[in-house]
N, C-alpha and C positions, 0 to 999 in steps of 0.2 A: 533208303537206309540213312539213321542220322549219322553223322561223321562222328567218331570217337575223339573226343576230344586230347585225354592223356591217357597213356597206359602205364599204370604204377606195377614194375617188375620187383615182386617180392622173392629174393632167394631165402630158404627157407630150412635151418639143419639143427633140430635139436633145441628149440627156443621155446618150448612150450610153458615158461613160465610168463613169458612176453607177449606171445603170438595174438592173445586175444586182444590186448590191449592195442598191438599194431593194428590190426585188421580194423578194430571199431575205429580206430582215428582215421582211416583211409574211407570206408564206408560210410560215416556219418558226415562228410564234406558235400557242400552243397555246389559244386560242380556238377553240371548235366553232362550225360554221356561220356563218361569217363569208365575204363577198364582197370580190373586188377588181374595180373597175371602172377600167381605165386606157385614157385616152383620148389615141390619138397625134394631136397636134395638127399634122399636117402635115409631121413631122420630116423631114429631108433627110438624116439620117445612118443609122445601122442600127437605130434604136430600135424601127421598126416591126418588123423580122425578130426582133429579141430578145423583143419581145411575143409576137409569134406562137410562137415556140419556146417560152416558156414557156406560154404558155393551151394548147397542143399537150400538154403535161405534166401541167397540172393544171387542172380543172374550176372551180376558183374564181376563175379568172382570166377576165374577160371583157374582150376588146380592141375598141375602136372606133377606127375611122381616119377622119380628117375631114381637110379643106382648114384650113391653117393661120386661126386666128380670134381667138386670144390664151389665155392661162392660163384667165380667166374664163370665156369661152365653153365651154371643154373643160370645166370644173366643172360649168356648167350641163348638160352632155350627161350626166355621171356622174350629176348629182341626178336628172334626168328618169329613169334607168334605175334609181337605187338601190332595193333592198327591204330592205333593213336597221333593224333599230329605231333604230339610231344612225348617224350619218355622221362620216365620220373624213378630211376633208384631206389629202392627202400629195403633197410636192412629189417630181419624180421625181429630184432630187439630194440627196435626204435620205433619213432610214432612222430605223427605230423601235430602241426597246431592245429587247433579249432577253426573250421571254415576258412583257412587260407590257400587251399590249393586252388578256389577258382579266381581271387584276386591275381595270385600267381601264373596262372595260365593267362589272364586278362594281359598281363604286364607284358608276357611274352609276345604275345599277338599283336598288341600296341607297337611294341618296338621292332617287329618284324626279327624277332631275336632267333638266331640258329641255337643259342645258348643262352639261358638266362639264369643267373646265380642268384641265389638267396641266403639270409643269414641263417646261423645254425645257434641253437640253445643247446646246452648239455643238461640234462636231468639226473641228478644223484639220487640213486635206489635208495640209499640209506637215509638220507635227509629228507628225501621229497622236494627237492629245491633246483630251481632251473636256473642256470645264469650262461652267458655267451661263453661259446666254447673257445678256449684260449688258444689252442692251435691252430684254430682257423682265423685268427687277426691275419691282417694282411700286411706284408712288408712296406708295401707300397700301395696304401688305400686308394681303392678306384673311385673315379667319379661316377656317383649312383644316376642310373637313368641314362648315360653316354653309351653309344654303341660303338664298338672298337673290334681290331682282331690283333693278332699276335703281330700281324706287318706296323702296324702303329708304334709297337714296342719292340723291335727285334732283340733287343739286347738286354732286357731285363722283363720280359714279358711274364715270366713265370714267378715273380716276385709280386704279382698284383693278384693272385688268389688262392685260395685252400685248394690243394689237389686232389683232394679224394672226390668220389662220385656222387657224395652226398649232397643234397637241396638246391639240385641243379635240373632245371627243365631243358631237355636237349630235344633237337627238331629229329624225329624218328628217320625220315628219308635220308637225311643226312649220314644219319648213323648204319642205317641198313645199307645205304648205297656205298660207303666208303670201305666195307669188309672188315671192319676193325673187329677184333675177338677180345673178350675179356681172356685173358690168363694171367700174366704178370704186367700185363699193360697198366700204366698210370694215366690218370685222369688227363695230366699234362698234355699227353700225345694226343687225346680226344679233343682236347681244348684248341691244339692248332688246327683242326678239319674244320672250322668255323670260322666264316667272316663277319659275322654280327653277334658279337657279345655283349651283354648287358647287365649290370649288377643292380640288384634293387635293395632297399631298405627293410624289405618285409621279412619276418620271421616266418619260415614254412616247416622246418626239422629238428626234431628231438631226437639225440641219440641218448641212450642210457648210459649212465656210468655207473659200472657194478661196483 
């Protein structure tokens, strides 16, 4: 059986306007042997039907339907099922840059990264314009391509990165073995689990600004 490279986990709740674009942006990536785990968190719109439609057409997409419990619990469901070497969390109203998942994965592997962090652009739904995400700017810009951990900067580590879960490839085995669960957990806590963190100048993730 071929090794799964990346598990893309998508919590879904009432985002029918953007869900097709989100799914297409992942399914069209040129990375081999990746999986998508979409967790329908009790949507009351057509999200469940859209997910089932895409899953019937593409075996890389696995769909879980559950009662509404929150985005965090939906991520936990996906994490429990994931088989990929790395995990990427993607919200259902966001999408990925075209053909950026393969070079992102290759960057993570080549740096033996426990977590690889990529740049984020914001898409304005009203204007159709993408631009760098202003609140993802770094107070202390990282050295791109350098591997480090919180132990290298114990006093100001959390100033080096955007603390959201987006646009990060996380080593699945470390996430699962840590026992960490998404509730009110902030990504800053997750970042301290990893001893090999590396930033890339590659753009990967596009959240939609409504």
